[in-house]
N, C-alpha and C positions, 0 to 999 in steps of 0.2 A: 418653133416650139412644138414638141410632140404632144399628142392628145393622150392623157392618162387613161388607161383602160378602166372602165367601170365607173368613171367619175360622172356625176349627173350634169346635164346641161343646165346652166343658170342663165336667167334673163335679168339684166339690170334695166329698169324702166325709168326714164327721165321725162318729166313734163317741164316745159320751158315757155316763157312768154316775155319778150323784151328783156332778156337776161343773158346777153351774149357772153359777157365776161365770166359770169358764174357758170354758164354752160361749158365754156372752155376749160375751167378748172375741173368740172365734173368729168368731162370726156377724157381729159389728161389722166385723172386718177383711175378711171376705169381701164383705160388703155394700158396703164402701167402694171396691171395685175399679173402676177406670176402664174395664176391658175389659167389653164388654156381653154376649157370647155365652157365658154360663155358667149352671149351676144349682148349688145347694147342697143336698146330701142329708145329712140328719142322722138317725142311728139311735141312739136312747136306749134303754138297757137296762132301762126300767121304773123310773127313779129315784124316790126318795122325798123329793127336795129341792125339788119344785115345778117341775122341768124341763118336764114335759108341759104344765102350765098356761102356762108362759112360751112354749113352742113354739107352742101353740095361738093365743096372742096375736100371734105373728109368722109365722103360717103363709103369708102372702102372699109372704114372702121365701124360704121354706124348704120343701123337700119332705121331710117327716119322718114317722117312726113312733116310738112309745114302747111297748115291750113287753119282757118278760124275754127274755134271750138266754143263750147258753152261752159268754160271753167275747168278747174283742175280735174274734177271727177270725170268729166267728159273726155279730157285729154288722156287720162290714165286708162279709161275704158277702151279708147282707140288703141293704146299701146298694148293692152291685154289681148286684143284681137290679133295684133301683129306678133305677139310673143310665141316662141316655140320651145322655151325651156321648161324643164320639169319643175323648177323652182323659180319664183319671181320675187325680186327685191326692188323697192322703189327708192331711188335716189333723185331728188329734185335738183334742178339747176342750182349750183353753188354748194350742194352737198358733195362730200368726197369720202372715200374710204380712209380708214385710219392710217394704213400704209399699203405698200404694194403686195403684201402677203395676206391681206384680209380675206379674200375669197379662198385662198389656199388653206388658211387656218380653220375656216368654218366648214369647208367641204366635207370632212369626215363625219360631221354631225348631221349631214343631209342625206344619210343613207338609212334613216329610221323610217318607220311607218307613220310618223306623226304628220299633222297637217301644217303646222307652223313651227319654225325654229326661230326663236326670238333672242337676239343678242343685245348688248348694251350699245349706247350711242354717246359720243362726246358732244356736248353743247358748248359752243365757243363764242365768246364775245371778245372785243379787243383787249379787255383787261383780265379775263380769266377763262378757264375751261372747267366744265362740270360734267361728271359722268352721270348719265341717266341710265339707271339700272332697270332692266326688264323685270317685271313682276309676274309675267305670264298671265294666266287667268285667275288672279287673286280675287277675293270678294270685291275689291275696290273697282273692278271693271264695271260693276253695276252703276258707278257714278262718274268715273274718269278713265282716261286711257291708261293702260298699264303696260302696253307694248309699244315701244318707240318704233315708228313706221320705218325709219331708215335703218333699222336693225332687224327687220322681220322678213325672213324668207317664207313665202307661202307656196304650197303646192298648187300647180295649175288645176289639179283635180278639185281642190277646195273652192276655187273660183267657179268652176263648172257646177259645183254642188250648191253653193249659197248665193251665187250671182256676183255682179260687178259692183263698182262704187255707185253710191246714190248721188245722182246729178242735181238733186234739189239742195244739196249741202255745199257750202263754199269753204268751210274751215275745218269741220270735224268729220270729214268723210272717212278718214282712217279709223277714228274711234268707232263710228257706226259700223264699219266693216268688221272690226274685231269683236264688237259686242254681238253683232249678228252671228259671227262664227262661234262665239261662246254659247249663244242661245241654241245654236244648231249642233251642239255637242262636239265641236271640233276639238282636236287635241293639240297641245303646245309643249314643246321642250324649250327650256330656258338655258341658254349657254352664255356664261358671263365672260364674253370676249368683247372688247371695245371695237366694234366692227367699222363704224363710220363716224364722220364728223359733220355736225349740223351747225351752221353759223346762225346767229341770232338775227336773221334778216327776213324770215318767213312771217306770214300773217298770223299764224298760230302762236308766235313768240311775242307779239305785242302786248304791252301791259297798260296802255292808256285805257280809260274806262269805256269809251265807245267801242274799241276793238274787243275788250273783254266781254262787254255786254252782248255784242253780236255772237261771240263764241259760245257764251253760256246759253243764249236763247236757242242756238242750234243743238247744244247738248240736251237741253230740256226737250226739244222736239224729238231727238233720238230716243230719249227715255219714254216718251209717249208712244213712239212707234214700236218699241220693243219691250214694253212693260209685260212681264210674264204672268202676273197674277194680281189679285186685289190687294194682298199684303204689300207687294212692292209698290203698287199705285199709291197706297196710303203713306208709305215711307217717302216717296217722291214728293207728295203734297206737303209734307213737313220739311223735307230737305231743302227744296228750292227757295222758299222765302228766306229761310235762315242763311243759306249759303250766299244768295245774292246780296243780302245786307252785309254779311261779313266781308265779301270781296269788294263791295263798294267802299266800305270804311277803310279797308286795307289799301285800296287804290288811292283814296284821298290822303292817307298818311304817307304813302310812298311819294305822292306828288309834293307834299310839304317838306319831306326830307331830301328831295332831289335824287331819289334812287333811280337806277337805270330803267329805261322804258321797255326793255325786252327781257324775256325769260322763257324757258321751255314751257310747254303746255302743262303747267303745274297744277297742284291741287289747291 
């Protein structure tokens, strides 16, 4: 496959831990892309399921390491150190592109001077598929994520400017990164292309109350870290007791009705 002149180099970054079957699907999807100028960086957390052996057999397609890490943020930060692309996209193990033309479709939008190009993501469960539309830096980013991580290309220069992922966070590290980017006056272009597919298997998709509570506590910590002024601090003080009560009641009602236990990182 010839390398298109003037096409930016893209890095697809995948973190994995004991998820060999999901990683196989991700690598197959990335390898099928018709766009030529990309690299695939895989950071495995020292899995015990044969991931390292499988990566070694596929090393010509992947730039990879396998060693213990301190969680997803630490793994992604290692991958950022390995990345050489001008634009970086995170696809975790079991995430895939929408089809083999995904990178090819979005590439023309990656020639702007913006910091982030944010696309839509398909959230998939066994019984349905839902489109998560990017809202860019809408006012709602002050409270919840508005940029689906698996649809967001970030310039390497943005990472150099605002820093890497916060390793103190286990669930909402992507939200903290994008909120920090927003507070730092980063720019974003929204492109309504369904770029990738995200299965309802990740920790941020769980809707049981203990998982939700852990996610909300991290979001509240992020708000404390990046509260810009006294007015926003007062808004957060009112918002969190009301929101936690609302979500607890919603979780109880869902349990009584037998609703599915997974959903995208919703509001």
